[in-house]
C-alpha positions as CSV (number, residue, x, y, z in Angstrom):
1,M,23.0,34.0,115.8
2,V,24.9,37.2,116.2
3,A,23.1,37.8,119.5
4,V,23.8,34.3,120.7
5,A,27.4,34.6,119.8
6,D,27.5,38.0,121.7
7,L,25.9,36.4,124.7
8,I,28.3,33.4,124.7
9,A,31.2,35.6,124.3
10,A,30.2,38.0,127.1
11,V,29.4,35.1,129.4
12,G,32.7,33.3,128.6
13,F,34.7,36.4,128.8
14,G,33.1,37.2,132.2
15,V,33.5,33.7,133.5
16,A,37.2,33.6,132.5
17,S,37.9,37.1,133.8
18,G,36.4,36.2,137.1
19,F,38.5,33.0,137.2
20,V,41.7,34.9,136.5
21,F,40.8,37.6,139.1
22,A,40.0,35.1,141.7
23,V,43.3,33.5,141.1
24,D,45.4,36.5,140.8
25,R,43.5,38.6,143.1
26,R,46.5,39.6,145.3
27,R,48.4,40.7,142.1
28,I,45.6,42.7,140.6
29,G,44.2,44.2,143.7
30,G,40.6,44.9,144.9
31,P,39.7,48.2,143.1
32,A,41.2,47.1,139.8
33,Q,39.1,44.0,140.1
34,L,35.9,45.9,140.9
35,F,36.3,48.0,137.8
36,L,37.0,45.0,135.6
37,M,34.0,43.1,136.9
38,L,31.8,46.2,136.4
39,A,33.0,46.5,132.8
40,M,32.3,42.8,132.3
41,A,28.8,43.2,133.8
42,V,28.1,46.1,131.3
43,Y,29.4,43.9,128.4
44,C,27.1,41.1,129.5
45,L,24.0,43.4,129.8
46,V,24.6,44.7,126.3
47,G,24.8,41.2,125.0
48,I,21.6,40.2,126.6
49,S,19.9,43.3,125.4
50,N,21.1,42.5,121.8
51,L,19.8,38.9,122.3
52,L,16.4,40.1,123.3
53,E,16.2,42.5,120.4
54,H,17.1,39.9,117.9
55,G,14.5,37.6,119.4
56,G,11.6,40.2,119.0
57,I,11.4,40.8,122.7
58,T,11.2,44.5,123.5
59,S,13.7,45.4,126.3
60,R,12.9,47.9,128.8
61,F,16.6,48.7,128.7
62,D,16.7,49.7,125.0
63,R,17.6,53.3,125.9
64,A,20.0,52.2,128.6
65,E,21.7,50.0,126.0
66,D,23.2,53.0,124.3
67,Y,24.5,54.3,127.7
68,L,25.9,51.0,128.6
69,E,27.9,50.7,125.3
70,I,29.2,54.1,125.9
71,L,30.3,53.3,129.4
72,F,31.9,49.9,128.8
73,L,35.0,51.1,127.1
74,P,36.2,53.7,129.5
75,I,35.4,51.5,132.5
76,F,37.3,48.6,131.0
77,I,40.3,50.8,130.2
78,F,40.3,52.3,133.6
79,G,40.2,48.9,135.0
80,L,43.3,47.9,133.0
81,F,45.0,51.2,134.1
82,S,44.0,50.2,137.8
83,I,45.7,46.9,137.3
84,H,48.9,48.6,136.0
85,S,48.9,51.1,138.9
86,H,48.4,48.4,141.4
87,R,51.3,46.3,139.9
88,E,53.6,49.4,140.0
89,L,52.5,50.2,143.6
90,E,53.1,46.5,144.5
91,R,56.6,46.6,142.8
92,R,57.6,49.6,144.8
93,R,56.3,48.2,148.1
94,R,58.3,45.2,147.5
95,A,61.4,47.2,146.5
96,E,60.9,49.4,149.7
97,N,60.6,46.2,151.8
98,S,63.8,44.8,150.3
99,A,65.6,48.0,150.9
100,R,64.4,48.1,154.6
101,T,65.4,44.5,154.9
102,S,68.8,45.1,153.4
103,E,69.4,48.3,155.5
104,A,68.5,46.5,158.6
105,K,70.8,43.7,157.8
106,Y,73.6,46.2,157.0
107,R,72.9,48.1,160.2
108,R,73.0,45.0,162.2
109,L,76.3,44.1,160.5
110,V,77.8,47.5,161.2
111,E,76.5,47.7,164.8
112,N,77.6,44.3,165.6
113,L,81.1,44.8,164.0
114,R,83.6,43.7,166.7
115,G,87.3,43.3,167.1
116,E,89.8,45.1,165.0
117,Y,87.4,47.1,162.6
118,F,85.1,50.1,162.7
119,I,83.2,51.9,159.8
120,Y,82.8,55.6,159.4
121,S,81.3,58.1,157.0
122,Q,82.4,61.7,156.3
123,N,81.1,64.6,154.3
124,P,83.0,66.3,151.5
125,D,84.5,68.8,154.1
126,G,86.1,66.0,155.9
127,V,83.6,66.2,158.9
128,L,82.7,62.8,160.4
129,T,79.1,62.1,160.3
130,Y,79.0,58.4,161.4
131,I,81.2,56.0,163.3
132,S,80.3,52.5,164.2
133,P,80.2,51.5,167.9
134,S,83.0,48.9,167.4
135,I,85.4,51.9,167.6
136,R,85.3,51.4,171.4
137,E,87.0,48.0,171.0
138,V,89.6,49.5,168.6
139,L,90.4,53.0,170.2
140,G,88.5,53.0,173.6
141,Y,86.2,55.8,172.5
142,D,82.4,55.5,172.1
143,S,80.9,56.7,168.8
144,H,79.7,60.2,170.3
145,E,83.2,60.7,171.9
146,A,84.9,60.0,168.6
147,L,82.5,62.2,166.5
148,R,83.2,65.0,168.9
149,H,87.0,64.7,169.4
150,Y,88.3,62.8,166.2
151,T,90.6,65.6,165.2
152,G,92.5,65.2,168.5
153,V,93.3,61.4,168.1
154,L,95.8,61.9,165.3
155,S,99.4,61.4,166.4
156,D,102.6,63.3,165.2
157,H,103.8,60.3,163.1
158,P,105.0,61.3,159.7
159,I,102.9,58.8,157.9
160,N,99.8,61.0,158.9
161,A,100.8,63.6,156.5
162,E,100.5,61.2,153.5
163,A,97.2,60.0,155.1
164,A,95.8,63.5,155.0
165,R,96.7,63.8,151.3
166,R,95.1,60.6,150.5
167,G,91.9,61.5,152.5
168,Q,91.6,64.8,150.6
169,L,91.8,63.0,147.3
170,S,89.1,60.6,148.4
171,R,86.8,63.5,149.3
172,C,87.6,64.9,145.8
173,G,86.1,61.7,144.3
174,E,89.3,59.8,143.7
175,Q,89.4,56.2,144.6
176,Q,92.6,55.6,146.8
177,P,94.4,52.3,147.6
178,P,94.5,51.4,151.4
179,Y,96.8,53.8,153.4
180,M,98.1,53.8,156.9
181,I,97.2,56.3,159.7
182,E,98.5,56.4,163.2
183,V,96.2,57.6,166.1
184,F,96.1,57.8,169.8
185,H,94.2,55.1,171.8
186,K,92.1,56.6,174.8
187,N,94.6,55.1,177.0
188,G,97.4,57.1,175.4
189,S,99.0,54.4,173.4
190,R,99.7,54.5,169.7
191,R,97.7,52.4,167.2
192,M,98.2,52.0,163.6
193,L,95.2,51.8,161.3
194,E,94.8,50.7,157.7
195,V,92.1,52.6,156.1
196,V,90.1,51.9,153.0
197,E,87.8,54.6,151.7
198,T,85.2,54.8,148.9
199,P,83.7,58.0,147.5
200,V,79.9,58.1,147.4
201,R,78.4,59.9,144.4
202,D,74.8,61.3,143.6
203,E,73.1,60.7,140.2
204,R,75.0,63.6,138.7
205,G,78.4,62.2,139.7
206,T,79.0,64.6,142.4
207,T,80.9,63.3,145.5
208,I,78.3,63.7,148.4
209,A,80.3,61.6,151.1
210,V,83.1,59.3,151.7
211,E,82.6,56.0,153.4
212,G,85.5,54.0,155.0
213,I,86.5,51.0,157.1
214,A,89.5,51.2,159.4
215,H,91.4,48.1,160.6
216,D,93.6,48.0,163.6
217,V,96.9,46.5,162.2
218,T,99.2,47.6,165.2
219,D,100.0,44.0,166.1
220,R,100.5,43.1,162.5
221,E,102.9,46.0,161.9
222,K,104.8,45.3,165.2
223,A,105.2,41.7,164.1
224,A,106.4,42.7,160.6
225,E,108.8,45.3,162.3
226,E,110.1,42.7,164.6
227,A,110.6,40.2,161.7
228,L,112.6,42.9,159.9
229,K,114.6,43.5,163.0
230,R,115.4,39.9,163.2
231,E,116.2,39.6,159.7
232,K,118.6,42.6,159.9
233,L,120.1,41.2,163.2
234,E,120.7,37.8,161.5
235,S,122.5,39.5,158.6
236,L,124.5,41.5,161.0
237,G,125.0,38.3,163.1
238,L,126.5,36.6,160.1
239,L,128.7,39.6,159.3
240,A,129.9,39.9,162.9
241,G,130.5,36.1,163.0
242,G,132.6,36.4,159.9
243,I,134.6,39.4,161.2
244,A,135.2,37.6,164.5
245,H,136.5,34.6,162.6
246,D,138.9,36.7,160.5
247,F,140.0,38.7,163.6
248,N,140.6,35.6,165.7
249,N,142.8,34.3,162.9
250,L,145.0,37.4,163.0
251,L,145.0,37.5,166.7
252,T,146.3,33.8,166.5
253,A,149.2,34.9,164.6
254,I,149.8,38.0,166.8
255,I,149.5,36.1,170.1
256,G,151.5,33.0,168.8
257,N,154.4,35.0,167.4
258,S,154.6,37.2,170.6
259,S,154.4,34.2,172.9
260,M,157.2,32.6,170.9
261,A,159.2,35.8,171.0
262,A,158.7,36.1,174.8
263,S,159.9,32.5,175.4
264,Q,163.1,33.3,173.7
265,L,164.0,36.5,175.7
266,E,167.0,36.7,178.0
267,E,166.2,37.2,181.6
268,D,167.7,40.8,181.7
269,D,165.9,42.0,178.5
270,D,163.3,44.0,180.3
271,L,162.5,46.5,177.5
272,A,161.6,43.7,175.0
273,R,159.6,41.8,177.7
274,H,157.7,44.9,178.5
275,C,156.9,45.5,174.8
276,L,155.6,41.8,174.4
277,S,153.7,42.2,177.6
278,E,151.8,45.3,176.2
279,I,151.2,43.3,173.0
280,E,149.6,40.5,175.0
281,K,147.4,43.0,176.8
282,A,146.2,44.7,173.7
283,S,145.6,41.3,172.1
284,K,143.4,40.4,175.2
285,R,141.6,43.5,174.7
286,A,141.1,42.6,171.1
287,Q,139.9,39.2,172.0
288,E,137.2,40.8,174.3
289,L,135.9,42.5,171.2
290,T,135.8,39.4,169.3
291,R,133.8,37.9,172.1
292,Q,131.3,40.6,171.9
293,L,131.0,39.9,168.1
294,L,130.5,36.3,168.7
295,T,128.0,37.0,171.4
296,F,126.1,39.3,169.0
297,A,126.3,36.5,166.4
298,K,124.2,34.3,168.9
299,G,127.4,32.8,170.4
300,G,126.8,29.1,169.9
301,A,126.8,26.2,172.1
302,P,129.0,26.7,175.0
303,I,132.7,25.1,175.0
304,K,132.8,24.2,178.6
305,S,135.8,23.8,180.9
306,V,136.3,23.7,184.6
307,T,136.7,27.4,185.7
308,S,137.3,29.4,188.8
309,L,134.9,32.2,188.8
310,P,136.7,35.0,190.8
311,E,139.6,35.4,188.3
312,L,137.2,35.2,185.4
313,I,134.8,37.9,187.0
314,R,137.7,40.3,187.7
315,D,138.9,40.1,184.2
316,A,135.4,40.6,182.7
317,V,134.8,43.6,185.1
318,S,138.1,45.4,184.4
319,L,137.2,46.8,180.8
320,P,133.8,48.2,181.4
321,L,135.1,50.1,184.5
322,T,138.0,51.7,182.8
323,G,137.4,55.4,182.7
324,S,134.4,55.5,184.7
325,N,133.8,56.9,188.2
326,V,132.4,53.6,189.5
327,T,134.1,51.6,192.1
328,C,133.7,47.9,192.5
329,R,133.7,45.6,195.7
330,Y,134.3,42.0,195.5
331,E,133.0,39.4,198.0
332,F,134.3,35.9,197.1
333,P,134.3,33.5,200.2
334,P,136.9,30.8,200.5
335,G,135.8,27.4,199.4
336,L,133.9,28.7,196.4
337,W,133.0,25.8,194.1
338,L,134.4,25.5,190.6
339,T,132.0,25.7,187.7
340,E,131.8,23.9,184.4
341,I,131.1,26.8,181.8
342,D,132.3,28.4,178.6
343,P,134.6,31.1,180.2
344,G,134.3,33.4,177.0
345,Q,130.5,33.3,177.0
346,I,130.0,33.9,180.8
347,G,132.8,36.4,180.9
348,Q,130.8,38.3,178.2
349,V,127.6,38.1,180.2
350,V,129.3,39.6,183.3
351,H,130.9,42.2,181.1
352,N,127.5,43.3,179.6
353,L,125.8,43.5,183.1
354,V,128.7,45.5,184.5
355,L,128.4,47.8,181.4
356,N,124.7,48.4,182.2
357,A,125.4,49.0,185.8
358,V,128.0,51.6,184.9
359,Q,125.6,53.3,182.4
360,A,122.8,53.2,185.2
361,M,125.3,55.2,187.4
362,P,126.4,58.3,185.3
363,E,127.2,60.2,188.6
364,G,129.4,57.4,189.9
365,G,128.7,54.9,192.7
366,E,129.6,51.5,194.1
367,L,129.1,48.2,192.2
368,R,129.0,45.1,194.5
369,I,129.8,41.7,193.0
370,S,129.7,38.7,195.2
371,A,129.5,34.9,194.8
372,A,128.3,32.0,197.0
373,N,127.6,28.3,196.9
374,S,124.1,27.3,196.5
375,R,122.1,24.0,196.5
376,H,118.7,23.5,194.8
377,G,116.5,20.6,195.3
378,E,113.1,19.6,193.9
379,D,111.3,22.3,195.8
380,S,113.4,25.1,194.4
381,L,111.3,28.1,193.3
382,L,113.7,28.6,190.4
383,P,113.5,26.5,187.2
384,L,116.7,24.7,188.0
385,A,117.5,21.1,188.1
386,P,118.4,19.7,191.5
387,G,122.0,20.0,192.2
388,R,125.0,22.4,193.1
389,Y,125.2,25.9,191.7
390,V,127.4,28.9,192.2
391,R,125.4,32.2,192.6
392,I,126.8,35.4,191.3
393,S,125.2,38.7,192.4
394,I,125.8,42.1,190.7
395,K,124.3,44.9,192.5
396,D,124.4,48.5,191.5
397,Q,123.2,51.9,193.0
398,G,121.5,53.2,189.8
399,A,118.0,54.6,189.1
400,G,116.4,51.1,189.1
401,I,113.8,49.6,186.8
402,R,110.1,50.3,186.7
403,G,107.9,47.5,188.0
404,Q,105.9,47.3,184.8
405,D,109.2,46.8,182.8
406,L,110.5,43.9,184.9
407,P,108.5,41.2,183.2
408,R,109.9,42.1,179.9
409,I,113.5,43.0,180.9
410,F,114.9,39.7,179.1
411,D,112.6,40.0,176.1
412,P,114.6,40.4,172.7
413,Y,114.7,44.1,171.5
414,F,113.2,45.5,174.8
415,S,115.3,48.2,176.3
416,T,114.7,50.9,179.0
417,K,117.5,52.9,177.4
418,E,116.9,55.5,174.6
419,A,119.7,54.0,172.3
420,G,119.5,50.5,173.7
421,S,119.3,47.6,171.4
422,G,117.5,45.3,173.7
423,L,119.9,42.5,173.0
424,G,122.4,42.5,175.9
425,L,120.0,41.0,178.6
426,A,118.3,38.7,176.1
427,V,121.7,37.2,175.2
428,A,122.6,36.9,178.8
429,Y,119.3,35.0,179.4
430,S,119.9,32.6,176.5
431,T,123.5,32.1,177.5
432,L,122.5,31.2,181.0
433,K,120.0,28.8,179.6
434,R,122.5,27.1,177.4
435,H,124.5,26.6,180.4
436,H,121.5,24.9,182.2
437,G,121.6,27.9,184.6
438,Y,119.4,30.8,185.3
439,I,119.4,34.5,185.8
440,T,117.0,36.8,187.8
441,V,116.6,40.5,188.5
442,Q,115.2,42.5,191.5
443,S,114.8,46.2,191.1
444,E,112.9,49.3,192.5
445,L,113.0,52.9,191.2
446,G,115.5,54.8,193.1
447,S,117.0,51.7,194.8
448,G,119.2,50.2,192.1
449,S,119.1,46.7,190.6
450,E,120.6,43.3,191.4
451,F,121.1,40.6,188.9
452,Q,121.7,37.1,190.2
453,L,123.4,34.3,188.0
454,F,123.0,30.6,188.8
455,L,125.8,28.5,187.2
456,P,126.1,24.7,187.6
457,A,129.0,23.8,189.7
458,A,131.6,21.2,188.5
459,A,131.9,17.8,189.9
460,E,133.4,17.7,193.4
461,T,136.5,15.9,192.0
462,S,137.2,18.5,189.3
463,D,140.1,20.9,189.7
464,V,141.9,23.5,187.7
465,S,145.4,22.3,188.4
466,D,146.3,22.3,184.9
467,P,149.4,24.5,184.0
468,G,148.7,28.2,183.3
469,V,148.3,29.2,179.7
470,N,151.7,30.8,179.9
471,D,153.4,27.7,181.0
472,L,155.2,25.8,178.2
473,V,154.5,22.0,177.9
474,P,157.0,20.6,175.4
475,G,156.4,17.5,173.6
476,H,157.5,15.4,170.4
477,G,155.7,13.8,167.6
478,K,154.7,14.3,164.1
479,L,151.8,16.9,163.5
480,L,149.8,17.8,160.4
481,V,148.3,21.2,160.5
482,M,145.5,22.3,158.1
483,E,145.1,26.1,157.9
484,D,144.0,28.2,155.0
485,E,145.4,31.5,156.3
486,R,149.1,31.6,155.4
487,V,150.1,33.9,158.3
488,V,148.3,31.8,160.8
489,R,149.6,28.6,159.2
490,D,153.1,29.9,159.6
491,A,152.6,31.1,163.2
492,V,151.2,27.8,164.2
493,R,154.1,25.8,162.6
494,G,156.6,28.1,164.4
495,M,154.8,27.4,167.7
496,L,154.7,23.7,167.3
497,E,158.3,23.6,166.2
498,Q,159.2,25.6,169.3
499,L,157.5,23.1,171.4
500,G,159.4,20.3,169.8
501,Y,157.0,18.8,167.3
502,E,157.8,17.9,163.7
503,T,155.2,19.8,161.6
504,V,153.7,19.5,158.2
505,T,151.3,22.1,156.9
506,A,148.4,22.0,154.3
507,A,146.2,24.8,153.0
508,D,142.9,22.8,152.8
509,G,141.2,19.6,153.6
510,R,142.0,17.7,150.4
511,E,145.6,18.6,150.6
512,A,145.7,17.3,154.2
513,I,143.8,14.1,153.3
514,E,146.6,13.4,150.5
515,L,149.4,14.2,153.0
516,Y,147.9,11.8,155.6
517,R,147.4,8.9,153.1
518,R,151.1,9.4,151.8
519,A,152.4,9.3,155.3
520,L,150.6,6.1,156.0
521,I,152.0,4.5,152.7
522,E,155.6,5.6,153.7
523,G,155.2,4.2,157.1
524,S,155.6,7.4,159.0
525,P,152.0,8.4,160.1
526,F,151.0,11.6,161.8
527,D,150.5,11.5,165.6
528,I,147.9,14.4,165.6
529,V,146.0,16.3,162.9
530,L,145.1,20.0,163.7
531,L,142.3,21.0,161.4
532,D,140.7,24.4,160.8
533,L,137.0,24.2,160.7
534,T,136.3,26.7,158.0
535,V,138.2,27.0,154.7
536,R,137.2,29.6,152.0
537,G,136.5,27.9,148.8
538,G,137.8,24.5,150.0
539,M,137.3,21.6,152.1
540,G,137.1,22.4,155.8
541,G,137.8,20.4,158.9
542,R,134.3,18.8,159.3
543,E,134.4,17.1,156.0
544,A,138.1,16.2,156.1
545,I,137.8,14.3,159.4
546,D,135.2,12.1,157.8
547,H,137.6,11.1,155.1
548,L,140.4,10.8,157.3
549,R,138.5,8.4,159.6
550,Q,137.8,6.4,156.5
551,I,141.5,5.9,155.9
552,D,142.4,5.6,159.5
553,P,139.7,5.1,162.2
554,G,142.3,5.8,165.0
555,V,143.2,9.1,163.7
556,R,143.7,11.7,166.5
557,A,142.4,15.1,165.5
558,I,141.9,18.5,167.0
559,V,139.3,21.0,165.6
560,S,140.1,24.7,165.7
561,S,138.1,27.8,164.6
562,G,137.9,31.4,165.2
563,Y,134.1,31.2,165.0
564,A,132.6,29.3,168.0
565,N,128.9,29.4,166.6
566,A,129.3,26.0,165.0
567,P,127.8,23.1,167.2
568,I,130.9,21.1,166.2
569,M,132.9,23.3,168.6
570,S,131.0,22.1,171.6
571,E,130.3,18.6,170.5
572,Y,133.5,17.9,168.8
573,A,133.7,14.3,170.1
574,S,130.5,13.2,168.3
575,Y,132.3,14.5,165.0
576,G,135.3,12.4,165.6
577,F,137.7,14.9,167.1
578,Q,139.6,14.4,170.4
579,A,139.8,18.1,171.4
580,V,138.8,21.6,170.5
581,L,141.2,24.6,170.3
582,P,139.3,28.0,169.9
583,K,141.2,30.8,168.3
584,P,143.2,32.7,169.3
585,Y,145.4,30.6,171.6
586,Q,148.7,31.1,173.2
587,L,151.7,28.9,173.0
588,G,151.0,27.4,176.4
589,E,147.4,26.5,175.5
590,L,148.5,24.7,172.4
591,G,151.1,22.7,174.2
592,Q,148.5,21.6,177.0
593,V,146.0,20.5,174.4
594,L,148.5,18.6,172.3
595,Q,149.8,16.7,175.5
596,R,146.3,15.8,176.5
597,V,145.5,14.4,173.2
598,L,148.8,12.5,172.9
599,T,148.1,10.7,176.2
600,Q,144.6,9.6,175.0
601,A,144.4,6.0,173.6
602,P,143.7,6.0,169.9
603,T,140.2,4.8,168.7
604,P,140.4,1.1,167.9
605,G,139.8,0.2,164.3
606,N,141.3,-1.3,161.2
607,R,143.0,1.1,158.8
608,A,141.9,1.2,155.3
609,D,144.2,0.6,152.3
610,P,145.9,4.1,152.2
611,T,146.3,3.6,148.4
612,S,142.7,3.8,147.9
613,H,140.8,7.1,147.4
614,P,137.8,8.0,149.4
C-alpha cells in the first residue's frame, strides 16, 4: 500500500508539475523547468523501484535507487533556485526595459521641446553638461554653441548678481524658488529667462548635478512693465487733471479780475495798462501749462469751434522757440479754409511737434511750417473720410529718424530720445484721431523729419466773425452762478455785474436748486444758470442740471469746468446744457457765450410745481 501510494503521489506530482510548468513556462524559464522535470523523474523512478520491491519483484535498479534518492533533493532544490533566479532576471529585464522606455520618452520630450523653453544640466562646478536643442528657438544658438560659449551670453543686468547667488546655492544642494536671469540672444537683443533648478543627489545625499528648465518670459515681463507704466501714467494723469482743474480755477480769478481792471482804466493810464497786459501774457503762459497737463491727462473729447489756423499755429510755436537758436518760416496761403477743431488740443499738438523739432536741432536751424487746402475722395491713400481738409506741414533740419523706428513712432512709450517719455507723438496721434483727422511722418537719417497734420475743414458757410475775446458784449438779465471756489465765485460775479447782469451765487448744486426753485415761486426766474461741473464734497453741475430740468424743462444752462476730460464738455447738449465755457475765460468770452445763449429759444416744456422737491 505504501508503494502504491508513493507511485500515485509521484505520478500525480509529476503530472501537476508538468501542467504548471507548461502553463507558466515563460515565467519559470527553460533551464529551471529542465531541472524540476529531472527531479520529478528521479522521484518517479524511486517510487517505481519501491513498488517493485514491495511486490517481490527484484529490480535491476536496486543499487541505483540509493543514488537516485540521494540525487533527488539537490536536483529539486537547484530547480527551485533556478526558478527564483529566472524570475529575478526577468524582473530586472522588465525594469531595464521600462527604464529604457521611460528614458526614450523623456529624451523625445526634451529633444522635441519647442517654443519658449529649454532644459539644461550642470555639474557641481557650474559647468553645463547638456542643453536641449530647443535653445535655438529661445536664444538662437544650437546646443553645441551654447555649451561652448554659455558664459558669454550673460548681460550686465543687476538681476544677474542675484541669479549667480541662487545658482551657487542650487549647486550646494539647496532647493531655490524660481529666479530671473537676463541673457543676450544671438542677434544681440536682451532676453529675460525664468529659471527653475533642482539639485540631483546620489545615494549618499551628495549633490552630483543640477537640472534646470529655462522659460523665456521676455514678452511677459515687457507686458507687465507696460501695464505698470500705464497704471503709473493713469495715476499721474488723474493727478495732472486735478492740478489742471485747480490751476484753471485760479487762472479764472486772475484773468477775470485783470480783464475787469483793464476795462476800467483811463485812456492815458499807460503804466497800469502795461502791468495788466503783462499779467495777461503770464496768464496765457500758465494756460499753456494747464493745456499740457490736460493733454498728459489724456485730454478728453475735443470741444470744437470754428478756428483760423495761422493765428493758432503762431501762438503755439512762440513758446517752444523761446530761448532757442531755431528760426521759423511760415507759409500760409490766402484763402486757407477754416477748421472746426478744439484750439487748445490742436495747439498743444503743434507745440509738442515744434518742441521735438527744436530738440532735434541742438545746433540751430530752420523750421518750416506751412498749411494748404486739401481734398480727399474715396480713392485717398490716407485713412480719411472723403471731404475737405487743411494740411499742416512741420519740417525740421534735424538728424532724422531711422527707418526701422518709423513704424513705431506713434506707439505709446516708444521714444528715440534717451529721456523721452514716448507720449508726445502718441498723444498727437490720438488727438488727431479724435478730430477725425490724421498725422503722418516722413524722415531719413541726416535729412530731417516732416510731420503732416490733416484736419477737417469747417463748413463753407462758417466764419469766425465773432467779436474778439477782449471785446466786451454787455447784456442784461438775471443769472445764477454755482461755483464752489469762493475766489472764482467772486470773480465771476464781478465780471457778470460789470457786463450788466444781475447775479446770484451758490456754493454747490443743492443750494443752486433751492435758489432756482425759490425764484420760480417768487415769479422772478433766472434767465441763465452757470454751473461748475465739479464740486468737492457736493453736488456738481451734471447732477444739478437733471434736477433743474425736472423743475423747469426750459432752463437755459451753461456748463463750466477747468478739467476738459469729461465727455460732458464736448457733448454738453446731450446733457441738457445750451453752451460750454472752459476755464479759464476772459470777460469778453463770458459776454459772448451769455449773449449767444440768451438769443436761443428756451426748450419747450411745462414747468413742474416749484414747491415740490425733486
